[in-house]
Structures are given as C-alpha cells and as structure tokens.
C-alpha positions as CSV (number, residue, x, y, z in Angstrom):
1,M,17.4,-37.1,-15.9
2,K,20.6,-35.2,-16.5
3,P,21.7,-32.5,-14.0
4,L,21.4,-29.7,-16.6
5,T,18.0,-30.8,-17.7
6,R,16.9,-31.0,-14.0
7,I,18.2,-27.4,-13.4
8,L,16.4,-26.1,-16.5
9,A,13.1,-27.7,-15.4
10,V,13.3,-26.1,-12.0
11,L,14.1,-22.7,-13.5
12,M,11.1,-23.0,-15.8
13,V,8.8,-23.9,-12.9
14,L,10.1,-20.9,-10.9
15,T,9.7,-18.6,-13.8
16,F,6.1,-19.7,-14.2
17,F,5.2,-19.1,-10.6
18,A,7.1,-15.7,-10.5
19,C,4.8,-14.5,-13.3
20,K,1.8,-15.3,-11.1
21,N,2.6,-12.4,-8.6
22,P,-0.7,-11.0,-7.4
23,R,0.8,-7.6,-6.7
24,I,0.0,-4.9,-9.2
25,I,1.9,-2.1,-7.3
26,N,4.2,-2.0,-4.3
27,E,5.8,1.5,-4.1
28,Y,7.0,4.0,-1.5
29,K,7.3,7.8,-1.6
30,A,9.6,9.7,0.8
31,I,8.0,12.4,3.0
32,P,10.0,15.6,3.6
33,E,11.8,15.8,6.9
34,K,9.6,18.6,8.3
35,G,6.6,16.2,8.2
36,W,3.7,15.2,6.1
37,N,1.8,18.3,5.1
38,K,-2.0,17.9,5.3
39,D,-2.2,19.5,1.8
40,E,0.2,17.1,0.2
41,K,-1.3,13.9,-1.2
42,V,1.0,11.0,-1.9
43,K,0.1,9.8,-5.4
44,F,0.4,6.3,-7.0
45,T,-0.6,5.4,-10.5
46,F,-1.1,1.8,-11.8
47,E,-2.8,-0.1,-14.5
48,V,-5.8,-2.5,-14.0
49,S,-6.1,-5.1,-16.7
50,D,-8.4,-7.6,-14.9
51,T,-11.8,-6.5,-13.6
52,Q,-12.9,-10.0,-12.6
53,F,-11.1,-10.1,-9.3
54,Y,-11.2,-8.5,-5.8
55,Y,-8.2,-6.4,-4.7
56,T,-6.8,-5.4,-1.4
57,L,-5.2,-2.0,-0.9
58,F,-2.5,-1.8,1.8
59,L,-0.9,1.3,3.4
60,N,2.9,0.8,3.6
61,L,4.2,3.2,6.2
62,R,7.6,4.0,7.8
63,I,7.6,6.2,10.9
64,T,10.1,6.9,13.7
65,G,9.7,6.0,17.3
66,D,9.1,9.7,18.0
67,Y,5.8,9.7,16.1
68,P,3.4,11.4,18.5
69,F,0.2,9.4,18.0
70,S,-1.0,5.8,18.4
71,N,-3.0,5.9,15.1
72,M,-3.2,7.8,11.9
73,Y,-6.3,8.8,9.9
74,V,-5.8,8.9,6.1
75,L,-8.1,9.8,3.3
76,V,-7.8,7.5,0.3
77,H,-8.9,8.9,-3.1
78,I,-9.3,6.5,-6.0
79,K,-9.5,8.0,-9.4
80,G,-10.3,5.7,-12.3
81,P,-10.6,5.8,-16.1
82,K,-13.3,8.1,-17.5
83,G,-13.1,10.4,-14.4
84,S,-14.7,8.1,-11.8
85,H,-13.7,9.1,-8.2
86,S,-14.2,7.7,-4.7
87,A,-12.8,8.6,-1.3
88,E,-12.7,6.7,2.0
89,R,-11.4,7.8,5.4
90,V,-9.5,5.1,7.2
91,N,-8.2,5.0,10.8
92,V,-5.0,2.8,11.1
93,T,-3.9,1.7,14.5
94,L,-0.1,2.0,15.0
95,A,0.3,1.2,18.7
96,T,-1.4,-0.6,21.6
97,P,-3.2,1.5,24.3
98,E,0.0,0.9,26.4
99,G,2.1,2.6,23.8
100,K,3.8,-0.5,22.2
101,W,4.3,-0.1,18.5
102,L,2.6,-2.7,16.4
103,G,4.9,-2.5,13.4
104,S,8.3,-4.1,12.9
105,G,11.7,-2.6,12.4
106,M,15.2,-2.1,13.4
107,G,16.6,1.0,15.1
108,D,14.4,4.0,15.1
109,V,12.3,3.2,12.0
110,I,9.1,1.2,12.4
111,S,7.5,-0.3,9.3
112,Y,3.8,-1.2,8.8
113,Q,1.8,-2.8,6.1
114,L,-1.8,-2.2,7.0
115,P,-5.0,-3.1,5.0
116,L,-6.8,0.0,3.8
117,I,-9.5,-1.3,1.6
118,K,-10.5,-5.0,1.3
119,N,-12.5,-6.6,-1.6
120,K,-12.1,-3.6,-3.8
121,T,-13.4,-4.0,-7.4
122,F,-12.2,-2.0,-10.4
123,G,-15.1,-1.8,-12.9
124,K,-13.1,-0.7,-15.9
125,K,-9.7,-1.6,-17.3
126,G,-7.3,1.2,-17.5
127,K,-5.1,3.6,-15.5
128,Y,-6.0,4.3,-11.9
129,T,-4.6,6.8,-9.4
130,V,-4.7,6.4,-5.7
131,E,-3.9,9.5,-3.6
132,I,-3.3,9.2,0.1
133,E,-3.5,12.2,2.4
134,Q,-3.0,12.5,6.1
135,Y,-6.2,13.4,7.8
136,M,-5.0,14.3,11.3
137,R,-5.7,17.5,13.2
138,T,-2.3,19.0,12.4
139,D,-0.9,20.8,9.4
140,F,2.3,18.8,9.5
141,L,2.4,15.2,10.7
142,P,5.9,14.7,12.1
143,N,8.2,11.7,12.1
144,V,6.7,10.1,9.0
145,R,9.5,8.9,6.8
146,D,7.7,7.1,3.9
147,V,4.2,6.4,2.7
148,G,3.5,3.6,0.2
149,L,0.8,1.6,-1.5
150,M,0.6,-2.1,-2.2
151,I,-2.3,-3.6,-4.1
152,E,-2.8,-7.4,-4.3
153,K,-5.1,-9.3,-6.5
154,G,-7.4,-11.5,-4.5
155,E,-10.2,-14.0,-5.3
156,E,-12.2,-14.0,-8.5
157,I,-15.6,-12.3,-8.4
158,I,-18.3,-14.9,-8.7
C-alpha cells in the first residue's frame, strides 16, 4: 500500500470514529465573581434526536480552594418539548471528611465532573433545556467560578 493511501485510510477511520462521539452537550457558563445567586439558574439547551438510549447528565464545576463547604446541593430542572418538566435535588460531594478536595486542578481552581442523573431517558425528540440552580442555605454561594453540563449517550434501551 502506498504511503498516501495508507494515510488516507487512517484519516477515514479516525473521521468515522470521531462522528460516534456520545456527547450531546459539553458546555460551561461563568458565574459572577460575587458568587452564585440562589435565584440565578444556569441554563443549557440541546437537541435530542434519539430516544432509544439512556443518557447520563454530569455537573461540570470549577471552584476555588476557598469554597466554604465540602458539598453542594443543586436542583436540576429538565424542560422538554411540549412543556414537560421534572426537577431533581442532587447532593454532590466535593471533599473528604478530612477536607481534601476530590476534584483535580492546578493552582487555586479545582475542577469536577460529577454524575447528576444516570440512566435518564428522553421520551420525545426535540429541544430540551436543563437549568441548574444552587440549593444551599445561602443567597450567594461564593468561590464558584463556572458551572457546566455534559450529557453522554449510554446504552440502548431494551
């Protein structure tokens, strides 16, 4: 096989597998420096075109080392086509009982990718919106830099 043909074959295979990416969204939104206001929902919109699979929703989070808690409660609202709505409260653990951060990072910023909802099904094709709100006992949650959402397609529903 000629070198050029070999290179083209490899590129075609890589392109094929790149199109099989199971992520349907992976996005971050910046939080104001004063903190995450309890009345400010972070909103993400995406399209579901395949209802025959389970999905996992992940919270992408960036905090500073000065974040004052070892966890974070969030309320996850899912709004679907034709006005459907659901909400789920989730407690995410950010540190050990000894105070060691469980995330990864360099410098003062600690990053997390935490499962929020596993085996989620979307019953209808169309546009969905996920809104995430902080559900802690404070009006402003300090030292939160970014909040994000990642959704991955999982196994086919049997």
